N, C-alpha and C positions, 0 to 999 in steps of 0.2 A: 356409690350408688347415687344416681341422679333421679329425682322423683318430682314430677309435676303432674298436674291434672291430665295433660295430654301426652306427656313424654315420660317414659320410664326406661332407664338403662341400668342393668345390673350384671354382676358376674355370678354365674351359677356353677356350683361344683356338683357333679353327679355322685351317685352312690359308689362307695369304694369297692373295688374288686381285689380280693385278697389272694395271694399266691397259695397254692396247695400246701406249701410247707409253713406258711404264716410268717415268712421273712419280710415281706414287703406288701404294700398296698398301692394300687393304681387308681387315681381319681381323674376322670375327664373334667375339663373346665370349658365353659362356653359363655359368651356374652349375649345377653338378650336385650333387644331394642324394641320397645312397644310404643306405637303412636296410636292415639285413639281420639275419636270425635263423637259427635252425636250421630249414632247410626252407622259408624264405620270403625274399622280398626286395622292395624298393620303390625305384624310381628316378624322380627328377623332374628333368628338364632344363628350364632357364628361360633364354630368350634375354635378355641384359641390355644389350647394346650392340654398337657397331661401332667399331673403332679404325682411323683413317685415318692412315697414315704417308706423309709427303711430304717428301722430302729429310731434313732434320734436325729436322722438326717432327712432333708426334704429337697428334692430336685424337681425343677419345672422344665419340661420339654415343650417348646412351642410347636404348634401344628401348622403346616403350610396348607392354606385353604385355597385351592385352585378355583373352586366354584365361586368363591367370593370375588376373585379377580375378574372372572368371566361375567358375573352379574353386574359388577360396577362398570365394566367395559360396555355392556349392553345398555345400562342406564345412560352412560355418557353419550353413546351413539344416538340413542333415542332423543335425548335432549338436544343434541346438535342438529338432528334432522328436523325437529319441531322449530327450533330457532331459524334454521335455514329456510324452512317453508314460510315462516312469518316475514322474513326479511326479503325474500326473493320477489322482485316486482312481477306482477302477473300481467301477461299480455292478453288482451282481449281480441279474439279473432271475430271479424264480422263476416258473416256468410254472404256469398255472392247471389 
């Protein structure tokens, strides 16, 4: 866990879901990233896996998060377009 006044990153495990027979438990895991400032805040929850506990064994199954890939792609395109807009020389048209 990384903790700062403005940045907080942690791994959170959800409540266990037990099988009807009681043989195993399933726990979802997610990563929480929080940024905060004076008067603003940003939180990003990312599902990262599922932990299956069966008697004295524990297995972790990673979760493929397609939404995170699309979100990062949109952030990248947005930053690219802002930089392109700042670097592109602007032509001034003078009216006739």
